[in-house]
C-alpha positions as a Python dict, from the first residue, in 0.01 Angstrom:
ca = {
    (1, 'M'): (0, 0, 0),
    (2, 'K'): (-392, 42, 32),
    (3, 'S'): (-531, 77, 374),
    (4, 'T'): (-720, -260, 320),
    (5, 'T'): (-410, -437, 292),
    (6, 'T'): (-264, -321, 642),
    (7, 'S'): (-554, -417, 753),
    (8, 'W'): (-515, -758, 674),
    (9, 'I'): (-126, -747, 771),
    (10, 'V'): (-248, -654, 1129),
    (11, 'T'): (-508, -938, 1150),
    (12, 'G'): (-288, -1203, 984),
    (13, 'L'): (-23, -1103, 1223),
    (14, 'G'): (-241, -1124, 1520),
    (15, 'A'): (-331, -1476, 1435),
    (16, 'V'): (69, -1567, 1380),
    (17, 'V'): (89, -1413, 1742),
    (18, 'S'): (-257, -1587, 1875),
    (19, 'G'): (-111, -1940, 1706),
    (20, 'L'): (260, -1900, 1885),
    (21, 'G'): (60, -1820, 2214),
    (22, 'A'): (-127, -2105, 2191),
    (23, 'T'): (158, -2356, 2179),
    (24, 'M'): (264, -2189, 2478),
    (25, 'R'): (-90, -2157, 2676),
    (26, 'R'): (46, -2378, 2994),
    (27, 'S'): (242, -2067, 3124),
    (28, 'R'): (90, -1729, 3192),
    (29, 'L'): (279, -1567, 2950),
    (30, 'G'): (149, -1784, 2695),
    (31, 'S'): (-199, -1652, 2760),
    (32, 'G'): (-90, -1306, 2748),
    (33, 'I'): (54, -1378, 2404),
    (34, 'I'): (-268, -1530, 2292),
    (35, 'G'): (-489, -1192, 2464),
    (36, 'F'): (-207, -979, 2251),
    (37, 'G'): (-244, -1157, 1926),
    (38, 'L'): (-650, -1190, 1922),
    (39, 'A'): (-669, -796, 2027),
    (40, 'H'): (-476, -730, 1706),
    (41, 'V'): (-695, -966, 1504),
    (42, 'V'): (-1007, -761, 1661),
    (43, 'L'): (-844, -419, 1584),
    (44, 'G'): (-746, -555, 1182),
    (45, 'M'): (-1095, -646, 1165),
    (46, 'L'): (-1269, -326, 1295),
    (47, 'D'): (-990, -93, 1099),
    (48, 'M'): (-1159, -261, 793),
    (49, 'L'): (-1488, -146, 845),
    (50, 'R'): (-1369, 187, 884),
    (51, 'P'): (-1578, 409, 682),
    (52, 'T'): (-1272, 585, 542),
    (53, 'V'): (-1094, 225, 451),
    (54, 'N'): (-1416, 153, 243),
    (55, 'K'): (-1408, 440, 21),
}
């Protein structure tokens, strides 16, 4: 599997988790799930910018 594929999977998984958290946003748990998902989105995008991935 190419390393950019892994980055896209992490980013997509983060988007799915954030969407799940958004459906539960009235609780504190929902807010935590949104944050966890957004962290995965950010980390997946940063992973795509790494020089070793671009080569």
